N, CA and C atoms as a LAMMPS dump frame, in Angstrom:
ITEM: TIMESTEP
0
ITEM: NUMBER OF ATOMS
606
ITEM: BOX BOUNDS ff ff ff
-5.0000000000000000e+02 5.0000000000000000e+02
-5.0000000000000000e+02 5.0000000000000000e+02
-5.0000000000000000e+02 5.0000000000000000e+02
ITEM: ATOMS id mol type element x y z
1 1 1 N 361.283 -112.21 94.283
2 1 2 C 361.602 -112.786 95.388
3 1 3 C 361.204 -112.073 96.535
4 2 1 N 361.862 -111.018 96.525
5 2 2 C 361.521 -109.391 97.484
6 2 3 C 360.157 -108.801 97.613
7 3 1 N 359.298 -108.976 96.284
8 3 2 C 357.984 -108.93 96.363
9 3 3 C 357.199 -109.805 97.737
10 4 1 N 357.778 -111.335 97.514
11 4 2 C 357.021 -112.054 98.212
12 4 3 C 357.235 -112.219 99.747
13 5 1 N 358.602 -111.889 99.968
14 5 2 C 358.919 -111.113 101.418
15 5 3 C 358.295 -110.135 101.933
16 6 1 N 358.177 -109.246 100.934
17 6 2 C 356.543 -107.425 101.723
18 6 3 C 355.73 -108.159 101.752
19 7 1 N 354.943 -109.473 100.628
20 7 2 C 353.604 -109.285 100.952
21 7 3 C 353.421 -110.509 102.31
22 8 1 N 354.639 -110.846 102.496
23 8 2 C 353.771 -111.96 103.908
24 8 3 C 354.408 -110.953 104.511
25 9 1 N 355.109 -110.13 104.794
26 9 2 C 355.541 -109.585 105.822
27 9 3 C 354.269 -108.249 106.419
28 10 1 N 353.533 -107.948 105.237
29 10 2 C 352.665 -106.635 105.315
30 10 3 C 351.257 -107.422 105.753
31 11 1 N 351.598 -108.859 105.863
32 11 2 C 350.128 -109.21 106.829
33 11 3 C 350.187 -109.068 108.027
34 12 1 N 351.123 -109.122 108.329
35 12 2 C 351.547 -108.56 109.754
36 12 3 C 351.739 -107.101 110.123
37 13 1 N 352.44 -106.321 109.313
38 13 2 C 352.91 -105.199 109.649
39 13 3 C 352.396 -104.33 108.486
40 14 1 N 352.583 -102.791 109.677
41 14 2 C 351.695 -102.276 108.347
42 14 3 C 353.386 -100.836 108.419
43 15 1 N 354.076 -101.154 109.458
44 15 2 C 355.339 -100.195 109.326
45 15 3 C 356.176 -100.53 107.981
46 16 1 N 356.285 -99.983 106.802
47 16 2 C 357.402 -100.479 105.816
48 16 3 C 358.806 -100.571 106.241
49 17 1 N 358.77 -99.655 106.869
50 17 2 C 360.526 -98.933 106.605
51 17 3 C 361.633 -99.896 107.578
52 18 1 N 360.175 -100.839 108.333
53 18 2 C 360.915 -102.621 109.455
54 18 3 C 360.615 -103.017 107.89
55 19 1 N 360.218 -103.803 107.555
56 19 2 C 360.072 -104.5 106.61
57 19 3 C 361.225 -104.358 105.323
58 20 1 N 361.224 -103.126 105.04
59 20 2 C 362.248 -102.944 104.183
60 20 3 C 363.649 -103.061 105.019
61 21 1 N 363.8 -102.571 106.085
62 21 2 C 365.298 -102.629 106.745
63 21 3 C 365.188 -103.99 106.99
64 22 1 N 364.256 -105.148 107.021
65 22 2 C 364.508 -106.593 107.174
66 22 3 C 365.095 -107.251 106.247
67 23 1 N 364.436 -107.318 104.918
68 23 2 C 364.817 -107.589 103.612
69 23 3 C 366.128 -106.854 103.196
70 24 1 N 366.96 -105.55 103.67
71 24 2 C 368.081 -105.168 103.301
72 24 3 C 369.222 -105.844 104.208
73 25 1 N 368.759 -106.703 105.626
74 25 2 C 369.547 -107.276 106.637
75 25 3 C 370.104 -108.621 105.468
76 26 1 N 369.125 -109.174 105.273
77 26 2 C 368.868 -110.499 104.37
78 26 3 C 369.644 -110.173 103.181
79 27 1 N 369.42 -109.631 102.531
80 27 2 C 370.604 -109.056 101.188
81 27 3 C 371.708 -108.896 101.787
82 28 1 N 372.072 -108.026 102.873
83 28 2 C 373.68 -107.955 103.266
84 28 3 C 373.696 -109.525 103.701
85 29 1 N 373.23 -110.071 104.996
86 29 2 C 373.32 -111.714 105.128
87 29 3 C 374.524 -112.819 103.583
88 30 1 N 373.497 -112.889 102.813
89 30 2 C 373.332 -113.559 101.657
90 30 3 C 374.644 -112.84 100.839
91 31 1 N 374.946 -111.854 100.654
92 31 2 C 375.945 -111.889 99.819
93 31 3 C 377.24 -111.082 100.38
94 32 1 N 377.581 -111.439 101.712
95 32 2 C 378.845 -111.312 102.101
96 32 3 C 379.655 -112.133 101.123
97 33 1 N 380.899 -111.618 100.93
98 33 2 C 382.261 -112.723 100.652
99 33 3 C 382.217 -114.233 100.873
100 34 1 N 382.467 -114.559 100.166
101 34 2 C 382.375 -116.332 100.62
102 34 3 C 381.63 -117.149 100.344
103 35 1 N 380.04 -116.298 100.006
104 35 2 C 378.647 -117.016 99.752
105 35 3 C 378.611 -117.158 97.788
106 36 1 N 379.282 -118.272 98.004
107 36 2 C 379.157 -118.806 96.501
108 36 3 C 377.751 -119.933 95.759
109 37 1 N 377.481 -120.859 97.211
110 37 2 C 376.486 -121.378 97.038
111 37 3 C 374.806 -120.985 97.562
112 38 1 N 375.451 -120.926 98.932
113 38 2 C 374.49 -120.57 99.862
114 38 3 C 374.417 -118.716 100.086
115 39 1 N 373.448 -118.394 98.902
116 39 2 C 373.269 -117.26 98.888
117 39 3 C 372.331 -116.944 97.726
118 40 1 N 371.761 -115.672 97.768
119 40 2 C 370.39 -115.229 97.524
120 40 3 C 369.455 -116.002 96.296
121 41 1 N 370.796 -116.263 94.763
122 41 2 C 370.306 -117.561 94.102
123 41 3 C 370.001 -118.612 94.318
124 42 1 N 370.268 -118.976 95.545
125 42 2 C 369.721 -120.691 96.365
126 42 3 C 368.621 -120.451 96.439
127 43 1 N 368.726 -119.042 97.504
128 43 2 C 367.152 -118.883 97.845
129 43 3 C 365.78 -118.591 97.411
130 44 1 N 366.323 -118.288 96.171
131 44 2 C 365.421 -117.758 95.359
132 44 3 C 364.681 -118.732 94.817
133 45 1 N 365.845 -120.032 94.28
134 45 2 C 365.55 -120.914 93.871
135 45 3 C 364.401 -121.867 94.485
136 46 1 N 364.588 -122.021 95.981
137 46 2 C 363.671 -122.193 96.905
138 46 3 C 361.862 -121.494 97.008
139 47 1 N 362.317 -120.431 96.631
140 47 2 C 361.346 -119.703 96.908
141 47 3 C 360.537 -119.953 95.463
142 48 1 N 361.146 -119.568 94.634
143 48 2 C 360.137 -120.372 93.006
144 48 3 C 359.889 -121.633 93.395
145 49 1 N 360.726 -122.695 93.954
146 49 2 C 359.951 -123.666 93.943
147 49 3 C 358.929 -124.208 95.019
148 50 1 N 358.498 -123.328 96.023
149 50 2 C 357.569 -123.065 97.168
150 50 3 C 356.602 -122.891 96.565
151 51 1 N 357.255 -121.558 95.418
152 51 2 C 355.55 -120.689 95.548
153 51 3 C 355.263 -121.405 94.305
154 52 1 N 355.641 -122.265 93.185
155 52 2 C 355.091 -123.512 91.831
156 52 3 C 354.01 -124.514 93.11
157 53 1 N 354.012 -124.525 94.155
158 53 2 C 353.347 -125.934 95.027
159 53 3 C 352.234 -124.684 96.541
160 54 1 N 352.339 -123.763 96.627
161 54 2 C 351.645 -123.711 97.592
162 54 3 C 351.958 -121.767 97.652
163 55 1 N 350.548 -121.521 98.03
164 55 2 C 350.571 -119.608 97.955
165 55 3 C 351.032 -119 99.003
166 56 1 N 352.195 -117.821 98.697
167 56 2 C 353.159 -118.12 99.957
168 56 3 C 352.144 -117.011 100.952
169 57 1 N 351.351 -116.364 100.925
170 57 2 C 350.843 -115.513 102.002
171 57 3 C 349.906 -116.788 102.81
172 58 1 N 349.36 -117.876 102.559
173 58 2 C 348.64 -118.939 103.242
174 58 3 C 349.494 -119.725 103.849
175 59 1 N 351.405 -119.532 103.583
176 59 2 C 352.364 -120.462 104.418
177 59 3 C 353.446 -119.512 104.462
178 60 1 N 352.503 -118.331 105.396
179 60 2 C 353.828 -117.426 106.03
180 60 3 C 355.626 -117.889 106.614
181 61 1 N 355.493 -119.172 107.672
182 61 2 C 356.017 -119.408 108.676
183 61 3 C 357.023 -120.696 107.443
184 62 1 N 356.553 -121.038 106.291
185 62 2 C 357.376 -121.932 105.576
186 62 3 C 358.599 -120.856 104.113
187 63 1 N 357.192 -119.626 104.323
188 63 2 C 358.254 -119.082 103.383
189 63 3 C 359.224 -118.136 104.147
190 64 1 N 359.248 -117.846 105.178
191 64 2 C 360.15 -117.395 105.982
192 64 3 C 361.183 -118.264 106.366
193 65 1 N 360.812 -119.458 106.772
194 65 2 C 361.633 -120.32 106.983
195 65 3 C 362.93 -120.467 105.806
196 66 1 N 362.447 -120.67 104.308
197 66 2 C 363.31 -120.502 103.582
198 66 3 C 364.338 -119.026 103.149
199 67 1 N 363.675 -118.09 103.159
200 67 2 C 364.309 -116.934 103.352
201 67 3 C 365.305 -116.885 104.638
202 68 1 N 365.371 -117.101 105.445
203 68 2 C 366.168 -116.848 107.027
204 68 3 C 367.066 -118.561 106.813
205 69 1 N 366.593 -119.483 106.207
206 69 2 C 367.139 -120.4 106.731
207 69 3 C 369.07 -120.592 106.916
208 70 1 N 369.565 -119.906 105.638
209 70 2 C 370.714 -119.803 105.678
210 70 3 C 371.103 -118.35 105.863
211 71 1 N 370.58 -117.652 106.613
212 71 2 C 371.275 -115.76 107.12
213 71 3 C 372.784 -116.3 107.164
214 72 1 N 372.247 -117.06 108.348
215 72 2 C 373.948 -117.112 108.771
216 72 3 C 374.471 -118.591 108.434
217 73 1 N 375.618 -118.583 107.952
218 73 2 C 376.6 -119.686 107.061
219 73 3 C 378.1 -119.258 107.881
220 74 1 N 378.224 -120.034 108.375
221 74 2 C 379.806 -119.634 108.729
222 74 3 C 380.549 -121.51 108.256
223 75 1 N 381.528 -121.595 107.319
224 75 2 C 382.144 -123.051 107.376
225 75 3 C 382.604 -123.408 108.299
226 76 1 N 382.934 -122.909 108.905
227 76 2 C 383.974 -123.416 110.358
228 76 3 C 382.71 -123.497 111.717
229 77 1 N 381.364 -123.478 111.337
230 77 2 C 380.434 -123.556 112.765
231 77 3 C 380.001 -124.573 112.133
232 78 1 N 378.983 -125.02 113.9
233 78 2 C 378.71 -126.085 114.1
234 78 3 C 377.091 -125.993 114.19
235 79 1 N 376.917 -124.119 114.349
236 79 2 C 375.524 -123.772 114.644
237 79 3 C 374.986 -122.446 113.804
238 80 1 N 375.315 -122.786 112.657
239 80 2 C 374.568 -121.859 111.696
240 80 3 C 372.76 -122.02 111.521
241 81 1 N 372.353 -123.412 111.747
242 81 2 C 370.817 -123.44 112.482
243 81 3 C 370.634 -122.793 112.787
244 82 1 N 371.682 -123 114.396
245 82 2 C 370.353 -122.88 115.203
246 82 3 C 370.753 -121.03 115.228
247 83 1 N 371.589 -120.268 114.634
248 83 2 C 371.911 -118.913 114.687
249 83 3 C 371.06 -117.788 113.678
250 84 1 N 370.593 -119.011 112.487
251 84 2 C 369.574 -118.42 111.761
252 84 3 C 368.593 -118.648 112.363
253 85 1 N 367.862 -119.5 113.332
254 85 2 C 366.895 -119.486 113.602
255 85 3 C 366.427 -118.639 114.358
256 86 1 N 367.698 -117.974 115.479
257 86 2 C 367.17 -117.224 116.339
258 86 3 C 367.383 -115.874 115.718
259 87 1 N 368.127 -115.779 114.758
260 87 2 C 367.69 -114.266 113.905
261 87 3 C 365.877 -114.065 113.241
262 88 1 N 365.893 -115.371 112.206
263 88 2 C 364.282 -115.2 112.148
264 88 3 C 363.244 -114.56 113.332
265 89 1 N 363.922 -115.486 114.248
266 89 2 C 362.359 -115.451 115.195
267 89 3 C 362.808 -113.953 116.189
268 90 1 N 364.076 -113.057 115.958
269 90 2 C 364.444 -111.427 116.385
270 90 3 C 363.265 -110.9 115.225
271 91 1 N 363.727 -111.268 113.967
272 91 2 C 363.03 -110.339 112.771
273 91 3 C 361.741 -110.355 112.431
274 92 1 N 360.953 -111.736 112.848
275 92 2 C 359.696 -111.911 112.692
276 92 3 C 358.698 -111.053 113.61
277 93 1 N 359.647 -111.22 115.072
278 93 2 C 358.818 -110.794 116.31
279 93 3 C 358.98 -108.852 116.042
280 94 1 N 359.972 -108.611 115.571
281 94 2 C 360.211 -106.906 115.238
282 94 3 C 358.962 -106.271 113.937
283 95 1 N 358.411 -107.485 113.114
284 95 2 C 357.768 -107.631 112.48
285 95 3 C 356.014 -107.913 112.644
286 96 1 N 356.401 -107.869 113.79
287 96 2 C 354.978 -108.644 114.504
288 96 3 C 354.026 -109.922 114.093
289 97 1 N 354.748 -110.567 113.813
290 97 2 C 354.255 -111.979 112.946
291 97 3 C 353.611 -112.385 114.498
292 98 1 N 353.04 -113.464 114.333
293 98 2 C 351.958 -114.067 115.795
294 98 3 C 353.147 -115.261 116.271
295 99 1 N 353.404 -115.516 117.589
296 99 2 C 354.039 -116.088 117.873
297 99 3 C 354.062 -118.039 117.428
298 100 1 N 352.939 -118.089 117.223
299 100 2 C 353.285 -119.409 116.352
300 100 3 C 353.38 -119.774 115.167
301 101 1 N 353.658 -118.713 114.035
302 101 2 C 354.297 -118.662 113.293
303 101 3 C 355.799 -118.318 113.26
304 102 1 N 356.191 -117.371 114.482
305 102 2 C 357.66 -117.318 114.242
306 102 3 C 358.248 -119.036 115.061
307 103 1 N 357.444 -119.871 116.047
308 103 2 C 357.597 -120.622 116.476
309 103 3 C 357.639 -121.835 115.188
310 104 1 N 357.031 -121.8 114.301
311 104 2 C 356.907 -122.859 113.471
312 104 3 C 357.961 -122.375 112.661
313 105 1 N 358.72 -121.304 112.217
314 105 2 C 359.403 -120.728 111.399
315 105 3 C 360.943 -121.188 111.556
316 106 1 N 361.005 -121.169 113.341
317 106 2 C 361.914 -121.495 113.979
318 106 3 C 362.305 -123.1 113.955
319 107 1 N 361.192 -124.214 113.917
320 107 2 C 361.312 -125.231 113.692
321 107 3 C 361.753 -125.88 112.604
322 108 1 N 361.012 -125.388 111.566
323 108 2 C 361.304 -125.706 110.381
324 108 3 C 363.064 -125.009 110.189
325 109 1 N 363.514 -123.977 110.073
326 109 2 C 364.82 -123.783 110.426
327 109 3 C 366.025 -124.916 110.308
328 110 1 N 365.767 -125.437 112.048
329 110 2 C 366.228 -125.766 112.846
330 110 3 C 366.267 -127.418 112.158
331 111 1 N 365.177 -128.224 111.287
332 111 2 C 365.027 -129.282 110.482
333 111 3 C 366.113 -129.526 109.603
334 112 1 N 366.639 -128.378 109.325
335 112 2 C 367.25 -128.269 108.152
336 112 3 C 368.938 -128.027 108.484
337 113 1 N 369.649 -128.907 109.68
338 113 2 C 370.494 -128.963 110.545
339 113 3 C 370.805 -130.272 109.841
340 114 1 N 370.393 -131.461 110.041
341 114 2 C 370.241 -132.914 109.681
342 114 3 C 369.549 -133.382 108.721
343 115 1 N 368.714 -132.851 107.592
344 115 2 C 367.695 -133.107 107.062
345 115 3 C 367.632 -134.608 107.2
346 116 1 N 366.733 -135.061 108.211
347 116 2 C 366.158 -136.027 108.497
348 116 3 C 364.668 -136.012 108.716
349 117 1 N 363.994 -136.699 108.333
350 117 2 C 362.836 -136.469 108.713
351 117 3 C 362.219 -136.158 109.603
352 118 1 N 361.326 -135.156 109.981
353 118 2 C 360.314 -134.576 111.236
354 118 3 C 359.763 -134.628 110.608
355 119 1 N 358.036 -135.091 111.839
356 119 2 C 356.999 -134.776 111.326
357 119 3 C 356.142 -133.534 111.647
358 120 1 N 356.091 -132.356 110.813
359 120 2 C 355.86 -131.062 111.294
360 120 3 C 355.872 -130.353 109.653
361 121 1 N 354.405 -129.521 109.698
362 121 2 C 354.313 -129.131 108.89
363 121 3 C 355.125 -128.532 107.999
364 122 1 N 355.13 -128.938 106.884
365 122 2 C 355.873 -128.321 105.745
366 122 3 C 357.044 -128.725 105.603
367 123 1 N 357.979 -129.483 106.736
368 123 2 C 359.149 -129.538 106.596
369 123 3 C 359.936 -130.679 105.74
370 124 1 N 359.008 -131.532 105.135
371 124 2 C 359.729 -132.358 103.99
372 124 3 C 360.013 -131.346 102.734
373 125 1 N 358.592 -130.483 102.541
374 125 2 C 358.851 -129.779 101.171
375 125 3 C 360.035 -128.927 101.501
376 126 1 N 360.154 -128.478 102.919
377 126 2 C 361.765 -127.1 103.166
378 126 3 C 362.863 -127.958 102.703
379 127 1 N 362.646 -129.37 103.005
380 127 2 C 364.381 -130.126 103.121
381 127 3 C 364.311 -130.546 101.863
382 128 1 N 363.676 -130.996 100.87
383 128 2 C 363.408 -131.175 99.24
384 128 3 C 363.973 -129.979 98.475
385 129 1 N 363.62 -129.259 99.11
386 129 2 C 363.605 -127.908 98.154
387 129 3 C 365.193 -127.168 98.56
388 130 1 N 365.65 -127.219 100.14
389 130 2 C 366.91 -127.21 100.076
390 130 3 C 368.23 -128.194 99.295
391 131 1 N 367.658 -129.519 99.187
392 131 2 C 368.443 -130.725 98.512
393 131 3 C 368.187 -130.317 96.978
394 132 1 N 366.845 -129.34 96.637
395 132 2 C 366.307 -130.147 95.269
396 132 3 C 367.782 -129.968 94.313
397 133 1 N 369.254 -129.291 94.257
398 133 2 C 370.422 -129.272 93.672
399 133 3 C 370.619 -130.385 93.26
400 134 1 N 370.647 -131.563 94.203
401 134 2 C 371.235 -132.628 94.331
402 134 3 C 371.136 -133.832 93.025
403 135 1 N 369.302 -133.362 92.726
404 135 2 C 368.534 -133.749 91.572
405 135 3 C 368.458 -133.048 90.16
406 136 1 N 369.718 -132.204 90.111
407 136 2 C 369.291 -131.362 88.81
408 136 3 C 370.121 -131.609 87.879
409 137 1 N 370.634 -131.744 86.458
410 137 2 C 371.47 -132.11 85.657
411 137 3 C 373.116 -131.886 86.329
412 138 1 N 373.395 -132.461 85.778
413 138 2 C 375.151 -132.963 86.039
414 138 3 C 375.732 -131.895 86.059
415 139 1 N 375.168 -130.752 84.806
416 139 2 C 376.152 -129.356 84.146
417 139 3 C 375.921 -128.743 85.847
418 140 1 N 374.362 -128.708 85.924
419 140 2 C 374.329 -127.908 87.405
420 140 3 C 374.964 -128.688 88.595
421 141 1 N 375.066 -129.746 88.544
422 141 2 C 375.337 -130.527 89.71
423 141 3 C 376.741 -130.17 90.376
424 142 1 N 377.757 -130.063 89.114
425 142 2 C 378.927 -130.058 89.009
426 142 3 C 379.539 -128.621 89.463
427 143 1 N 378.564 -128.089 88.405
428 143 2 C 378.715 -126.088 89.09
429 143 3 C 378.865 -126.025 90.91
430 144 1 N 377.665 -126.637 90.872
431 144 2 C 376.934 -126.897 92.972
432 144 3 C 378.499 -127.601 93.652
433 145 1 N 378.973 -128.496 92.803
434 145 2 C 380.368 -128.663 93.858
435 145 3 C 380.933 -127.747 93.739
436 146 1 N 381.645 -127.226 92.644
437 146 2 C 382.751 -126.08 92.419
438 146 3 C 382.333 -124.803 93.569
439 147 1 N 381.255 -124.506 93.906
440 147 2 C 380.791 -123.484 94.554
441 147 3 C 381.345 -123.769 95.831
442 148 1 N 380.445 -125.207 96.352
443 148 2 C 380.884 -125.369 97.872
444 148 3 C 382.293 -125.836 98.155
445 149 1 N 383.149 -126.404 97.372
446 149 2 C 384.435 -126.418 97.132
447 149 3 C 385.141 -125.03 97.619
448 150 1 N 384.47 -124.01 97.026
449 150 2 C 385.102 -122.724 97.326
450 150 3 C 384.979 -121.942 98.768
451 151 1 N 383.33 -122.627 99.386
452 151 2 C 383.01 -121.883 100.38
453 151 3 C 383.886 -122.714 101.423
454 152 1 N 384.608 -123.806 100.915
455 152 2 C 385.232 -124.623 102.218
456 152 3 C 387.096 -124.42 102.147
457 153 1 N 387.054 -122.928 100.843
458 153 2 C 388.32 -123.341 100.26
459 153 3 C 389.622 -123.221 101.66
460 154 1 N 389.151 -122.527 102.627
461 154 2 C 390.307 -123.093 104.371
462 154 3 C 390.504 -124.234 104.282
463 155 1 N 389.774 -125.338 103.716
464 155 2 C 390.33 -126.733 103.96
465 155 3 C 391.396 -127.112 102.766
466 156 1 N 392.304 -127.531 103.119
467 156 2 C 392.807 -128.415 101.58
468 156 3 C 392.518 -129.682 101.449
469 157 1 N 392.773 -129.628 100.318
470 157 2 C 392.328 -131.154 99.91
471 157 3 C 392.37 -132.455 100.575
472 158 1 N 393.001 -132.435 101.473
473 158 2 C 393.142 -133.695 102.268
474 158 3 C 392.233 -133.952 103.536
475 159 1 N 391.963 -132.625 103.468
476 159 2 C 390.454 -132.95 104.609
477 159 3 C 390.047 -132.404 104.172
478 160 1 N 389.631 -131.589 102.855
479 160 2 C 388.06 -131.609 102.341
480 160 3 C 387.739 -132.551 101.733
481 161 1 N 388.206 -133.193 100.76
482 161 2 C 387.72 -134.907 100.129
483 161 3 C 387.33 -136.065 101.19
484 162 1 N 387.913 -136.205 102.148
485 162 2 C 386.959 -137.408 103.185
486 162 3 C 386.048 -136.649 103.345
487 163 1 N 386.035 -135.298 103.843
488 163 2 C 385.243 -134.744 104.77
489 163 3 C 383.531 -134.929 103.795
490 164 1 N 384.175 -134.331 102.909
491 164 2 C 382.654 -134.07 101.68
492 164 3 C 382.273 -135.726 101.026
493 165 1 N 382.862 -136.393 101.233
494 165 2 C 383.077 -137.711 101.058
495 165 3 C 382.093 -138.214 101.445
496 166 1 N 382.274 -138.68 102.966
497 166 2 C 381.625 -138.954 104.149
498 166 3 C 380.131 -138.26 104.691
499 167 1 N 380.331 -136.613 104.242
500 167 2 C 378.744 -136.181 103.644
501 167 3 C 377.794 -137.005 102.91
502 168 1 N 378.684 -137.051 101.348
503 168 2 C 377.71 -137.901 100.643
504 168 3 C 377.583 -139.307 100.885
505 169 1 N 378.205 -140.035 101.328
506 169 2 C 377.824 -141.634 101.484
507 169 3 C 376.583 -141.767 102.686
508 170 1 N 376.546 -140.469 103.441
509 170 2 C 375.778 -140.515 104.266
510 170 3 C 374.25 -140.365 103.811
511 171 1 N 374.184 -139.643 102.486
512 171 2 C 372.973 -139.225 101.998
513 171 3 C 372.391 -140.826 100.975
514 172 1 N 373.629 -141.494 100.875
515 172 2 C 373.595 -142.559 99.858
516 172 3 C 372.785 -143.929 100.95
517 173 1 N 373.162 -143.5 102.087
518 173 2 C 373.208 -144.651 102.697
519 173 3 C 371.48 -144.461 103.353
520 174 1 N 370.691 -143.492 103.223
521 174 2 C 369.636 -143.139 103.596
522 174 3 C 368.744 -144.111 102.707
523 175 1 N 367.217 -144.411 102.878
524 175 2 C 366.777 -145.496 102.167
525 175 3 C 365.935 -144.116 101.453
526 176 1 N 365.767 -142.822 101.267
527 176 2 C 365.127 -142.047 100.769
528 176 3 C 366.174 -140.422 101.132
529 177 1 N 366.673 -139.932 99.934
530 177 2 C 367.33 -138.445 100.051
531 177 3 C 366.172 -137.494 100.39
532 178 1 N 365.123 -137.389 99.278
533 178 2 C 363.87 -136.517 99.467
534 178 3 C 362.684 -137.25 100.279
535 179 1 N 362.099 -136.455 101.233
536 179 2 C 361.315 -136.781 101.797
537 179 3 C 359.547 -136.468 101.354
538 180 1 N 359.324 -135.544 100.374
539 180 2 C 358.308 -136.056 99.779
540 180 3 C 358.078 -136.644 98.472
541 181 1 N 356.892 -137.443 97.88
542 181 2 C 356.708 -138.155 96.685
543 181 3 C 356.944 -137.794 95.672
544 182 1 N 356.766 -136.657 95.56
545 182 2 C 357.004 -135.973 94.35
546 182 3 C 358.446 -135.973 93.556
547 183 1 N 358.984 -135.404 95.187
548 183 2 C 360.29 -135.211 94.85
549 183 3 C 361.262 -136.739 94.417
550 184 1 N 360.858 -137.472 95.506
551 184 2 C 361.435 -139.294 94.874
552 184 3 C 360.923 -139.327 94.076
553 185 1 N 359.832 -139.664 93.133
554 185 2 C 359.372 -139.562 91.432
555 185 3 C 360.331 -139.059 90.739
556 186 1 N 360.286 -137.545 90.957
557 186 2 C 361.151 -137.025 89.869
558 186 3 C 362.885 -137.021 90.066
559 187 1 N 363.122 -136.793 91.065
560 187 2 C 364.42 -136.567 91.554
561 187 3 C 365.122 -137.777 92.17
562 188 1 N 365.15 -138.596 92.732
563 188 2 C 365.294 -139.554 94.048
564 188 3 C 366.992 -140.281 92.785
565 189 1 N 366.387 -140.745 92.189
566 189 2 C 367.113 -141.417 91.358
567 189 3 C 368.592 -140.221 90.309
568 190 1 N 368.312 -139.571 90.231
569 190 2 C 368.723 -138.421 89.521
570 190 3 C 370.099 -138.069 90.861
571 191 1 N 369.786 -137.792 91.84
572 191 2 C 369.94 -137.496 92.932
573 191 3 C 371.572 -138.463 93.526
574 192 1 N 370.792 -139.618 93.403
575 192 2 C 371.667 -140.448 93.409
576 192 3 C 373.148 -140.773 92.726
577 193 1 N 373.03 -140.604 91.325
578 193 2 C 373.786 -140.784 90.29
579 193 3 C 374.553 -139.964 90.684
580 194 1 N 374.211 -138.766 90.66
581 194 2 C 375.094 -137.468 91.082
582 194 3 C 376.189 -137.773 92.073
583 195 1 N 375.154 -137.742 93.062
584 195 2 C 376.2 -137.98 94.361
585 195 3 C 377.081 -139.426 94.09
586 196 1 N 376.488 -140.185 93.248
587 196 2 C 377.994 -141.441 93.453
588 196 3 C 379.054 -140.52 92.589
589 197 1 N 378.893 -140.122 91.567
590 197 2 C 379.428 -139.63 90.124
591 197 3 C 380.452 -138.506 91.189
592 198 1 N 379.969 -137.815 91.949
593 198 2 C 380.909 -136.668 92.592
594 198 3 C 381.601 -137.47 93.832
595 199 1 N 381.305 -138.643 94.549
596 199 2 C 382.406 -139.604 95.088
597 199 3 C 383.483 -140.399 94.129
598 200 1 N 383.19 -140.268 92.748
599 200 2 C 384.218 -140.943 92.06
600 200 3 C 385.085 -140.293 91.383
601 201 1 N 384.755 -138.854 91.943
602 201 2 C 385.624 -137.947 91.421
603 201 3 C 386.592 -137.132 92.367
604 202 1 N 386.301 -137.83 93.724
605 202 2 C 386.935 -137.057 94.918
606 202 3 C 388.062 -137.621 95.033
């Protein structure tokens, strides 16, 4: 994962110390206390999923959006995506990425706020990779629910459970959870079954 970050950054900057510093800041962000799900493992899973489908150095905006989309994450904040997008813009500017790639990256990160369809290159794939855990095995899905609960440990069950249920029900109300045909084919029904099962446990 680190190697992919460096490969992409090396396309635009020759200053290796800046690339190293940018990666270290990302590592620090994703390893902060309380990062039980939105951590480096989540980013690695998304990077690997994207790398199976696309060449990283040919899609720098998408891969940098994956790296930065949860860089700022606070359970009590409603501006995580906006702050993550801003951080990405600042970091990529310092690494001399072209403005069009920086802007594309920021728009992709902002798309993860609502997880609704937008007509933007690779937005669908980014959103599907971000929600891939919903279509995983029940064992992995259940582990994910425990990790999310720990991230929101500040809330007692009397507040957490109704809030979580509302979020899950909104996914089930959508015509499709996933945006791309491949994810819909392989994971849509599994994701819906997992979500329904979690609702019944709340």
